[in-house]
C-alpha positions in Angstrom: -27.8 -58.7 92.1 -29.4 -60.3 88.6 -32.9 -61.3 90.0 -33.8 -63.4 87.0 -31.4 -65.9 88.2 -33.9 -66.8 90.7 -36.2 -68.3 87.6 -34.9 -72.2 86.6 -34.5 -73.4 83.2 -35.7 -77.1 82.9 -35.6 -79.3 79.8 -38.5 -79.7 77.3 -41.9 -79.9 78.7 -43.3 -83.2 77.7 -46.7 -82.4 76.4 -48.7 -82.7 73.3 -48.4 -79.3 71.7 -47.6 -79.2 68.0 -44.7 -76.4 69.0 -41.9 -77.2 71.6 -42.4 -75.8 75.1 -39.8 -75.4 77.9 -40.6 -76.0 81.6 -39.9 -72.9 83.8 -39.8 -72.9 87.6 -39.7 -70.2 90.3 -40.5 -70.1 93.7 -41.6 -73.5 94.1 -44.4 -73.2 90.9 -43.7 -74.5 87.6 -44.8 -72.9 84.5 -44.5 -73.7 80.5 -43.3 -71.0 78.2 -42.2 -70.9 74.3 -38.3 -71.8 73.7 -38.1 -68.2 72.6 -39.4 -67.1 76.2 -36.7 -69.4 77.8 -34.3 -68.1 75.5 -35.0 -64.4 76.9 -34.6 -65.6 80.1 -31.5 -67.3 79.9 -30.1 -63.8 78.3 -31.7 -61.7 80.7 -29.6 -64.3 83.4 -25.9 -63.7 81.3 -26.1 -59.9 81.3 -25.3 -57.7 84.4 -28.2 -55.3 83.5 -31.3 -55.5 81.4 -30.6 -53.1 78.8 -27.3 -54.8 77.8 -29.7 -58.1 77.8 -32.2 -56.2 75.9 -29.7 -55.1 73.0 -28.0 -58.6 73.0 -31.7 -60.9 72.4 -32.8 -57.7 70.0 -29.5 -58.3 67.9 -29.7 -61.9 67.8 -32.9 -62.3 66.4 -31.7 -59.8 63.8 -34.5 -57.0 64.1 -37.7 -59.4 64.5 -38.2 -57.7 67.6 -37.7 -54.0 68.8 -36.1 -53.3 72.3 -39.6 -51.7 73.4 -41.3 -54.9 72.5 -38.6 -57.2 74.3 -39.2 -54.5 77.3 -43.4 -55.0 77.2 -42.4 -59.0 77.2 -40.3 -58.5 80.1 -42.9 -56.8 82.0 -46.1 -58.8 80.8 -44.9 -62.4 81.1 -41.4 -62.5 82.9 -41.6 -60.1 85.8 -44.7 -61.6 87.1 -43.0 -64.8 87.6 -40.6 -62.9 90.0 -43.5 -61.8 92.2 -44.1 -63.2 95.6 -47.8 -65.2 95.2 -49.9 -67.1 97.4 -49.5 -70.9 96.5 -52.7 -72.0 94.8 -54.6 -74.1 96.4 -55.9 -77.7 95.0 -58.4 -78.2 97.9 -61.2 -75.9 99.8 -58.9 -77.0 102.9 -55.6 -78.4 103.4 -53.4 -79.1 106.3 -50.1 -80.8 105.9 -50.0 -84.0 108.2 -46.3 -85.6 107.8 -43.3 -83.5 106.3 -41.1 -84.6 103.4 -38.3 -85.3 106.2 -40.6 -87.3 108.1 -41.5 -89.9 105.1 -38.2 -89.5 103.1 -37.0 -93.0 105.0 -39.7 -95.1 103.7 -39.8 -93.6 100.1 -36.1 -94.1 100.0 -36.5 -97.7 101.0 -39.3 -98.9 98.8 -38.6 -97.1 95.8 -37.0 -100.4 94.6 -40.4 -101.7 94.1 -41.0 -99.6 90.6 -38.8 -101.8 89.0 -41.4 -102.2 85.7 -41.7 -106.4 86.1 -42.1 -106.1 89.9 -45.0 -103.5 88.5 -46.5 -105.5 85.7 -46.5 -108.7 88.1 -48.4 -107.3 91.1 -51.0 -105.7 88.6 -51.7 -108.8 86.8 -51.8 -111.0 89.7 -54.4 -108.1 91.4 -56.4 -108.1 88.2 -56.6 -111.8 88.2 -57.5 -112.3 91.8 -60.2 -109.4 91.7 -61.9 -110.7 88.6 -62.3 -114.1 90.2 -63.7 -112.3 93.4 -66.5 -110.4 91.5 -67.3 -113.6 88.9 -67.2 -116.0 91.8 -68.3 -114.7 95.0 -71.9 -115.8 96.2 -73.8 -112.8 97.6 -71.2 -110.6 96.5 -73.3 -107.7 98.2 -75.3 -108.8 100.7 -74.8 -107.0 104.1 -76.1 -109.2 106.9 -77.3 -107.8 110.3 -73.7 -108.4 111.7 -72.7 -104.8 110.5 -72.3 -102.6 113.7 -70.4 -99.7 115.3 -67.1 -102.0 115.7 -67.3 -103.2 111.9 -68.1 -99.5 110.8 -65.3 -98.4 112.8 -62.6 -101.0 111.8 -63.6 -100.1 108.0 -62.9 -96.8 108.8 -59.6 -97.3 110.1 -58.6 -99.7 107.0 -59.7 -97.2 105.0 -57.6 -94.4 106.3 -54.3 -97.0 106.7 -55.0 -98.2 103.1 -55.1 -94.6 102.0 -51.8 -93.4 103.8 -50.2 -96.3 102.2 -51.3 -95.1 98.9 -49.8 -91.6 99.1 -46.6 -93.7 100.7 -46.6 -95.0 96.8 -46.5 -91.8 95.4 -43.6 -90.3 97.2 -41.8 -93.7 96.6 -42.4 -93.1 92.8 -41.1 -90.1 92.9 -37.7 -90.9 94.4 -37.4 -93.8 92.2 -37.5 -91.1 89.2 -35.0 -88.8 91.1 -37.4 -86.0 91.8 -38.3 -84.8 95.1 -41.8 -85.5 96.9 -43.1 -83.1 99.3 -45.5 -84.1 102.5 -48.3 -86.1 103.0 -51.7 -83.8 104.3 -55.5 -84.1 104.7 -57.7 -82.0 102.2 -60.9 -81.4 101.4 -61.8 -81.5 97.4 -65.5 -80.2 96.7 -67.1 -82.2 99.2 -64.8 -85.0 99.5 -62.3 -85.8 102.1 -58.7 -86.8 100.9 -55.5 -87.1 101.4 -52.5 -86.2 99.2 -48.9 -85.9 98.5 -47.3 -82.7 97.1 -45.6 -84.0 94.4 -45.3 -80.9 92.2 -41.8 -82.3 90.8 -43.1 -84.7 88.5 -43.6 -81.7 85.8 -39.8 -82.4 85.6 -40.3 -86.1 84.3 -41.6 -87.6 80.9 -45.3 -88.4 80.1 -44.8 -92.0 81.0 -42.8 -91.4 84.0 -45.6 -89.0 85.1 -48.3 -91.7 84.7 -46.5 -94.3 87.1 -46.4 -91.6 89.6 -49.9 -91.3 89.1 -50.8 -94.9 89.4 -48.3 -95.4 92.1 -50.7 -95.3 94.9 -53.3 -97.9 93.4 -49.9 -99.7 92.6 -49.0 -100.1 96.4 -52.7 -100.5 97.4 -52.6 -103.6 95.1 -50.2 -105.1 97.8 -52.6 -105.2 100.2 -55.3 -106.1 97.9 -53.7 -109.4 97.1 -53.3 -110.2 100.4 -57.0 -109.8 101.2 -58.1 -112.0 98.0 -55.7 -114.4 99.0 -57.0 -114.7 102.7 -60.9 -114.5 101.5 -59.9 -117.3 99.0 -58.8 -119.5 101.9 -61.5 -118.6 104.3 -64.6 -116.8 102.7 -64.8 -114.4 105.7 -67.4 -111.8 105.2 -65.4 -109.0 107.0 -62.7 -109.4 104.5 -65.1 -109.3 101.7 -66.3 -106.2 102.9 -62.6 -104.9 103.0 -62.0 -105.9 99.4 -65.2 -104.0 98.1 -64.3 -100.5 100.4 -60.7 -101.1 98.5 -62.4 -101.8 95.2 -64.6 -98.6 96.0 -61.9 -96.3 96.4 -60.2 -97.5 93.4 -63.3 -96.6 91.1 -63.4 -92.8 92.8 -59.5 -92.8 92.7 -59.1 -93.1 89.0 -62.2 -91.2 88.4 -60.6 -88.7 85.2 -63.5 -86.0 86.3 -62.8 -85.1 89.9 -59.2 -84.1 90.5 -57.7 -87.1 91.9 -54.8 -89.8 90.1 -57.2 -90.5 87.5 -57.7 -86.8 86.6 -53.7 -86.7 86.4 -53.1 -89.8 84.5 -55.9 -88.3 82.1 -54.0 -85.3 81.9 -50.5 -87.1 80.9 -51.6 -89.5 79.1 -53.5 -86.5 76.7 -50.1 -84.3 77.0 -52.3 -81.5 78.3 -51.4 -79.4 81.5 -54.2 -78.0 83.0 -56.5 -80.1 81.9 -59.5 -79.0 83.6 -58.8 -75.6 82.9 -58.4 -76.4 79.3 -61.7 -77.8 78.6 -63.5 -74.8 80.0 -61.4 -72.4 77.7 -62.8 -74.7 75.1 -66.3 -74.3 76.3 -65.9 -70.4 76.4 -64.5 -70.5 72.8 -67.2 -72.0 71.3 -69.9 -69.8 73.0 -68.3 -66.6 71.9 -68.0 -68.3 68.2 -71.7 -68.8 68.7 -72.7 -65.6 70.1 -70.2 -64.0 67.2 -68.4 -62.5 70.1 -64.6 -61.5 70.0 -62.7 -64.9 70.0 -59.4 -63.7 72.2 -56.7 -66.2 72.9 -57.0 -69.3 70.6 -57.7 -72.4 72.9 -55.4 -75.0 73.6 -57.5 -77.8 71.7 -56.3 -76.0 68.5 -52.6 -76.1 69.5 -52.0 -79.8 69.7 -51.4 -82.3 67.8 -54.7 -84.1 65.7 -54.9 -87.6 67.9 -54.6 -85.6 71.1 -56.9 -82.7 70.0 -59.8 -85.5 69.7 -59.1 -87.0 72.7 -59.4 -83.5 74.6 -62.6 -83.1 72.9 -64.2 -85.9 73.8 -62.8 -85.5 77.6 -63.9 -81.9 77.4 -67.5 -82.9 76.2 -67.9 -85.9 78.8 -66.2 -83.9 81.8 -68.4 -80.9 81.6 -71.5 -83.2 81.2 -70.7 -85.3 84.2 -69.5 -82.0 86.6 -73.1 -80.7 85.5 -74.8 -83.9 86.3 -73.0 -83.6 90.1 -73.9 -80.1 90.8 -77.1 -79.6 89.0 -78.7 -83.4 90.0 -76.5 -85.3 92.6 -76.6 -82.5 95.0 -80.0 -81.1 94.7 -81.4 -84.5 94.9 -79.3 -85.2 98.0 -80.9 -81.6 99.5 -84.4 -82.6 98.4 -84.4 -86.4 99.8 -82.8 -84.8 102.9 -85.6 -82.2 104.1 -88.2 -84.8 103.1 -86.6 -87.8 105.2 -84.3 -86.4 107.8 -87.2 -84.9 109.9 -88.7 -88.3 110.1 -85.6 -90.0 110.9 -84.7 -87.3 113.9 -88.5 -88.3 115.4 -87.5 -91.7 115.1 -84.8 -91.5 117.3 -86.5 -89.3 119.5 -89.0 -91.9 120.5 -86.3 -93.9 120.9 -84.6 -92.0 123.3 -87.9 -91.0 125.5 -88.9 -94.6 125.7 -85.1 -95.2 126.9 -84.5 -97.3 124.1 -81.1 -98.0 122.1 -82.0 -96.5 118.8 -81.1 -99.4 116.1 -77.4 -98.5 114.7 -78.5 -98.4 111.1 -81.0 -95.5 112.3 -78.1 -93.5 113.8 -75.7 -94.3 110.8 -78.2 -92.8 108.2 -78.3 -89.6 110.6 -74.9 -89.3 110.5 -73.8 -89.9 107.1 -76.5 -87.4 105.9 -75.3 -84.9 108.6 -71.5 -85.3 107.6 -72.8 -84.9 103.8 -74.7 -82.1 104.7 -71.9 -80.4 106.2 -69.4 -80.9 103.6 -71.8 -79.4 101.2 -72.2 -76.8 103.6 -68.3 -76.2 103.4 -68.2 -76.4 99.8 -70.7 -73.5 99.4 -69.1 -71.6 102.3 -65.8 -71.7 100.3 -66.6 -71.3 97.2 -69.8 -69.4 96.1 -69.7 -66.8 99.4 -66.2 -65.6 97.8 -67.8 -65.0 94.4 -70.7 -63.2 96.0 -68.2 -61.0 98.2 -66.4 -60.2 95.2 -69.0 -59.3 92.7 -71.2 -57.7 95.4 -68.2 -55.4 96.4 -67.3 -54.4 92.4 -71.3 -53.6 92.3 -71.0 -51.6 95.5 -68.1 -49.8 94.3 -69.7 -49.2 90.8 -73.0 -47.8 92.6 -71.0 -45.7 95.2 -68.6 -44.3 92.1 -71.7 -43.2 90.2 -73.5 -41.7 93.4 -70.1 -39.6 93.9 -70.2 -38.7 89.8 -73.8 -38.2 89.6 -74.3 -34.0 88.9 -76.4 -32.4 91.8 -79.9 -31.6 91.0 -80.6 -28.0 90.0 
């Protein structure tokens, strides 16, 4: 059996690199490769044995590669593709809620909505009404005392339903462009609970189509937004105003290009740079080595792409790393500091209410609950990301120390 036939060679990968790149897939994972690498895989698939394939490849390349070098390339770059590996997790925690088969009927039915004129009309109407809402609504951010537990629960249910509809948009866009989608699940990204849709096969599409898939969730939610804005225009209802504000806040979070939400993937496809976050860190490492005159190693991706995308990636790399530094160095420590300063007083106030058999104000319960939830999410983030690093490096240190003790000559 020819094991190399498990590798699927797709069309050219749509990216911003100066040299042509080819998309490969194996075991449900996708890889970026050079045309020469794809040609070698194809040669291996055509011949019965590796020896025949290597001989044919070296003969075709007219002596540019020796059989030994081709064998080294196969062992180093192609064999690892065939090795079963654990699927790389995008989230600290993830759980599929609905299988692809469970949402197939919906995505098949609504894929027609991705006609370009439908999309353009919906976005224009939504943006126009939303602009009117923000500029013409008096007391836009005023929250009165009518906010209670029922309203909070209602807002939560609305956010959950809207987010689920958002994910159905991604699935429907995949069907529109003829690629399969996976299931819809729940995940924890950093300290954000999120819903997600498996759209891995969008790498088969060109950059414009991938951008449409990235915007598909916001596009589907825009239908809801138009309905809510129309109702508010007619009634001026405060609860509808809250729902519109919540949905717009969701758009801001979703289209944020720094966290791995839709805005991140949109930025990745607009720039034509797969693994955008990794490429931005790669650039920092390269600059650091240059400054300290250390071996630079592999040339960073930034230097392999076209000039226009190069400057865009440079701006993104600097901005995203400043933002992530701000989030981890300032936002989270500030929350923890304020938590230590204010939480004990809030708990004492709650105890006083309960000890006097009085119902605590909803605002007090809400503040305590939200602080505990955020603290719990930060704790889980630390547990799933920092602790494994400590264990790994701690184990390496222990093994090194143990080896030194075993290898040290006995005292005389």
